[in-house]
C-alpha positions as CSV (number, residue, x, y, z in Angstrom):
1,M,84.5,-19.7,150.7
2,T,81.4,-21.6,149.8
3,R,78.9,-19.7,147.7
4,T,75.4,-19.7,149.1
5,S,72.2,-19.2,147.1
6,W,68.6,-18.4,148.0
7,D,65.3,-18.0,146.2
8,A,63.3,-14.8,146.7
9,D,59.6,-14.8,147.5
10,I,57.0,-12.2,146.6
11,A,56.4,-9.8,149.4
12,L,54.0,-7.5,147.6
13,D,52.6,-8.5,144.2
14,I,52.3,-5.2,142.5
15,Q,53.4,-3.9,139.1
16,T,55.5,-0.8,139.5
17,D,57.0,0.8,136.4
18,L,60.3,1.2,138.1
19,G,60.3,0.1,141.7
20,D,63.5,1.2,143.5
21,G,65.1,2.7,146.6
22,P,63.8,0.3,149.3
23,L,64.3,1.7,152.8
24,W,63.5,0.2,156.2
25,D,62.3,2.9,158.6
26,H,63.2,1.6,162.1
27,R,61.3,4.4,163.7
28,T,58.0,3.0,162.5
29,N,58.9,-0.6,161.4
30,T,57.8,0.3,157.9
31,L,59.3,-0.5,154.5
32,L,59.3,2.3,152.0
33,F,60.2,2.2,148.3
34,A,59.6,4.3,145.2
35,D,58.1,4.0,141.8
36,L,60.5,6.4,140.2
37,H,58.8,7.5,137.0
38,A,55.4,7.7,138.7
39,G,56.8,9.8,141.5
40,E,55.1,7.6,144.1
41,I,56.2,6.4,147.6
42,Y,55.0,3.0,148.7
43,S,54.8,2.4,152.4
44,M,54.3,-1.3,153.5
45,E,53.4,-2.5,156.9
46,G,52.0,-5.9,157.8
47,G,51.8,-7.0,154.1
48,R,49.6,-4.0,153.1
49,A,50.8,-0.9,151.3
50,T,49.7,2.7,150.9
51,V,50.8,4.9,148.0
52,H,51.6,8.6,148.2
53,G,52.4,10.7,145.1
54,I,54.8,13.7,145.3
55,G,53.9,15.3,142.0
56,Q,57.3,14.8,140.3
57,G,59.8,12.2,139.5
58,L,61.4,10.5,142.5
59,G,64.9,9.0,142.8
60,A,65.2,7.9,146.4
61,I,64.1,8.2,150.0
62,G,66.1,8.8,153.2
63,L,65.2,9.2,156.9
64,H,65.0,12.8,158.1
65,G,64.7,14.0,161.6
66,E,62.3,12.3,164.0
67,S,59.7,11.1,161.5
68,G,60.3,12.9,158.2
69,Y,62.0,11.9,154.9
70,V,64.6,13.5,152.6
71,L,64.0,12.8,148.9
72,G,66.0,12.9,145.7
73,T,63.6,14.2,143.0
74,S,63.5,15.2,139.4
75,R,64.9,18.7,140.3
76,G,67.1,18.1,143.3
77,F,66.4,17.5,147.0
78,S,63.2,17.9,149.0
79,V,61.9,16.8,152.4
80,I,58.7,15.5,153.8
81,D,58.4,17.2,157.1
82,D,56.9,15.7,160.2
83,D,53.5,17.1,159.4
84,G,53.6,15.4,156.0
85,S,54.1,18.5,153.9
86,I,56.7,18.4,151.0
87,R,59.1,21.3,150.5
88,E,62.0,21.7,148.1
89,I,65.3,22.5,149.8
90,A,67.7,22.4,146.8
91,D,67.0,22.9,143.1
92,L,70.1,21.6,141.4
93,G,69.4,23.1,138.0
94,L,69.9,19.7,136.4
95,A,70.4,19.6,132.7
96,A,67.4,18.8,130.5
97,G,66.9,15.0,130.5
98,L,68.5,14.3,133.9
99,R,66.9,13.3,137.2
100,M,68.1,12.2,140.6
101,N,68.5,8.5,141.1
102,D,69.8,6.4,144.0
103,C,70.6,8.4,147.2
104,Q,71.6,7.3,150.7
105,V,72.2,9.1,154.0
106,G,75.8,8.5,154.9
107,P,77.6,8.0,158.3
108,D,78.5,11.7,158.1
109,G,74.8,12.6,158.2
110,A,74.8,14.0,154.7
111,F,72.5,12.8,151.9
112,W,74.5,11.5,148.9
113,G,73.0,10.9,145.5
114,G,73.6,11.2,141.8
115,T,71.8,11.6,138.5
116,M,70.9,9.6,135.5
117,P,68.9,10.2,132.2
118,W,65.2,9.9,132.2
119,E,65.7,7.8,129.1
120,V,69.0,5.9,129.0
121,G,70.8,6.3,125.6
122,D,69.0,9.4,124.6
123,G,72.2,11.3,124.2
124,T,71.9,13.2,127.5
125,G,75.3,14.4,128.7
126,P,77.0,13.3,131.9
127,G,75.7,14.1,135.3
128,S,77.1,14.3,138.8
129,V,76.9,13.0,142.4
130,Y,76.0,15.5,145.0
131,R,76.3,15.7,148.8
132,L,73.6,17.5,150.7
133,A,75.1,18.5,154.0
134,A,73.2,18.8,157.3
135,D,73.5,22.6,157.0
136,G,71.7,22.6,153.7
137,S,74.7,23.2,151.5
138,V,75.2,21.1,148.3
139,H,78.5,20.0,146.9
140,T,79.4,18.2,143.7
141,V,81.6,15.2,144.7
142,I,81.8,13.1,141.5
143,Q,81.5,14.3,137.9
144,D,81.1,12.7,134.5
145,V,78.5,10.2,135.8
146,I,76.2,8.4,133.4
147,I,73.9,6.2,135.5
148,S,74.4,6.9,139.2
149,N,73.2,4.1,141.3
150,G,74.0,2.3,144.6
151,I,75.9,3.9,147.4
152,G,77.0,2.4,150.8
153,W,79.7,2.5,153.4
154,S,81.9,0.0,155.1
155,L,81.4,-1.0,158.8
156,D,84.4,1.1,159.9
157,Q,83.2,4.1,157.7
158,T,86.5,4.3,155.8
159,V,85.3,3.1,152.5
160,M,82.4,4.3,150.3
161,Y,81.1,1.9,147.7
162,Y,79.5,3.4,144.6
163,V,77.9,2.3,141.3
164,D,77.8,4.1,138.0
165,S,76.0,1.4,136.1
166,A,77.5,2.5,132.8
167,R,80.9,1.3,134.1
168,R,79.5,-2.1,135.0
169,T,81.5,-2.0,138.3
170,I,81.2,-1.4,142.0
171,D,83.8,1.2,142.8
172,A,85.4,2.0,146.1
173,F,86.6,5.3,147.5
174,D,88.5,6.1,150.7
175,F,86.0,7.9,152.9
176,D,87.0,10.4,155.7
177,A,84.4,12.6,157.4
178,G,82.5,13.2,154.2
179,V,85.5,13.5,151.9
180,I,86.1,10.9,149.2
181,R,89.3,10.1,147.3
182,N,91.3,7.3,145.6
183,R,88.6,5.8,143.4
184,R,89.3,2.2,142.3
185,V,87.4,-0.8,141.0
186,F,86.1,-3.0,143.8
187,V,84.4,-5.7,141.7
188,R,83.2,-6.2,138.1
189,L,80.0,-8.2,137.8
190,D,80.1,-11.3,135.6
191,E,76.3,-11.4,135.3
192,G,74.0,-8.4,135.0
193,V,74.6,-4.7,135.5
194,P,75.2,-3.4,139.0
195,D,72.3,-1.3,140.3
196,G,71.3,-0.5,143.9
197,L,73.2,-1.9,146.9
198,C,73.3,-2.3,150.6
199,L,75.6,-3.7,153.3
200,D,74.9,-6.3,156.0
201,A,76.1,-6.2,159.6
202,E,79.1,-8.3,158.7
203,G,80.3,-5.8,156.1
204,N,79.3,-7.8,153.0
205,I,78.0,-5.9,150.0
206,W,74.7,-6.9,148.4
207,V,74.1,-5.5,144.9
208,A,71.1,-5.9,142.5
209,A,72.2,-7.3,139.2
210,W,69.9,-5.6,136.6
211,G,69.1,-8.0,133.7
212,A,70.3,-11.1,135.6
213,G,67.4,-11.6,138.0
214,Q,69.9,-11.7,140.9
215,V,71.1,-9.9,144.0
216,Q,74.8,-10.8,144.5
217,R,76.6,-10.8,147.8
218,F,80.3,-9.9,147.9
219,S,82.7,-10.1,150.8
220,P,84.8,-7.0,151.8
221,D,87.6,-8.7,149.8
222,G,85.5,-8.6,146.6
223,E,84.7,-12.4,146.5
224,L,81.3,-13.4,145.2
225,I,79.9,-15.4,148.2
226,G,76.2,-15.5,147.6
227,V,73.4,-15.1,145.1
228,V,69.7,-14.4,145.6
229,R,67.6,-15.6,142.6
230,V,64.8,-13.2,141.8
231,P,61.9,-14.0,139.4
232,A,62.0,-10.6,137.8
233,H,65.1,-10.1,135.8
234,M,65.0,-6.3,136.1
235,V,65.8,-6.3,139.8
236,T,66.8,-2.8,140.9
237,S,67.9,-2.5,144.5
238,C,67.8,-4.1,148.0
239,C,67.8,-3.3,151.7
240,F,67.5,-5.2,155.0
241,G,64.3,-4.9,157.0
242,G,62.0,-6.5,159.5
243,D,62.0,-6.3,163.3
244,D,65.5,-7.7,163.6
245,L,66.7,-6.5,160.1
246,G,66.9,-10.1,159.1
247,L,65.1,-10.0,155.8
248,L,66.4,-8.8,152.5
249,Y,63.8,-6.8,150.5
250,M,64.3,-6.3,146.7
251,T,62.6,-4.0,144.3
252,S,62.1,-4.6,140.5
253,G,60.9,-2.9,137.4
254,S,58.5,-3.7,134.6
255,A,59.0,-0.8,132.1
256,G,59.1,-1.8,128.5
257,L,58.3,-5.5,129.1
258,P,55.6,-7.3,127.1
259,P,52.5,-8.0,129.3
260,A,53.1,-11.8,129.2
261,V,56.6,-11.3,130.6
262,R,55.4,-8.9,133.3
263,H,52.9,-11.5,134.4
264,R,55.3,-14.4,134.3
265,E,58.0,-12.7,136.2
266,H,55.8,-10.6,138.5
267,A,57.9,-7.7,137.2
268,G,57.6,-4.6,139.3
269,A,56.8,-6.5,142.5
270,L,58.6,-6.3,145.8
271,F,60.5,-9.5,146.8
272,V,61.9,-10.8,150.0
273,A,64.4,-13.5,151.2
274,D,65.6,-14.7,154.5
275,V,69.4,-14.8,153.8
276,G,70.6,-15.8,157.3
277,C,72.2,-12.5,158.3
278,R,71.2,-9.1,159.5
279,G,71.5,-5.6,158.1
280,R,72.2,-2.3,159.7
281,R,69.9,0.6,160.6
282,A,69.6,3.3,158.0
283,N,71.4,6.6,158.8
284,V,69.3,9.6,159.6
285,F,69.7,13.0,158.0
286,R,69.4,15.6,160.8
287,P,69.5,19.2,159.5
288,T,71.3,21.8,161.6
């Protein structure tokens, strides 16, 4: 298959410390993403963004109910209710040095997400991936995780794709009604470290390649079939958005970079590309 390439444009020229977790809210036609270390949620509509702090570290955002959001935080899981108030629903008792990172609402209606160290390489022990069920119960589903990142599901909902960046692979699990088994390597990236991911309406997997300034597109067979070139080499994650879900949005980070590099790369900005295909609506967490 012919490999296609695109160049990303700047959608929002800001300088987040660690922008991540982009999410298109089809209920409001709004793009949301997080500045993880700052604990801030950016909400962009019509090229303008507002910022809302949650008072602690933030790993990811998911859709919740009719207009709320479910969050992975520095302590566990919280929700922003329809009235805008924030309440914690699960303190996971994470080991010192760990925080929640990428999370996604699955086709089973649960919120899946795992941990990583606040500072990579500080000697913090392994973490886990958790599944927050609609009834509020929390289950540990993967153990011995170092840097938990992207999560996504195949079109037929029989495969869960998952990234532990320390392994430098996208792995696949058999998925059946919220149960995962049979872990295997789906692809190993030749360039960059796999970070956040999403899937398009054709079942292809798009993954941010941290350190390479790319988002790479893989077919369901694991063939690299496309590359989006991003000015910021610390690209973190991606999602489809826009009225017809026809635009790929990409977040990036700037932490630790010299000022000249931040300026040259527009590090920490939100990027966008028209990649000629559409995404899928995000799943919604609906508590029972």
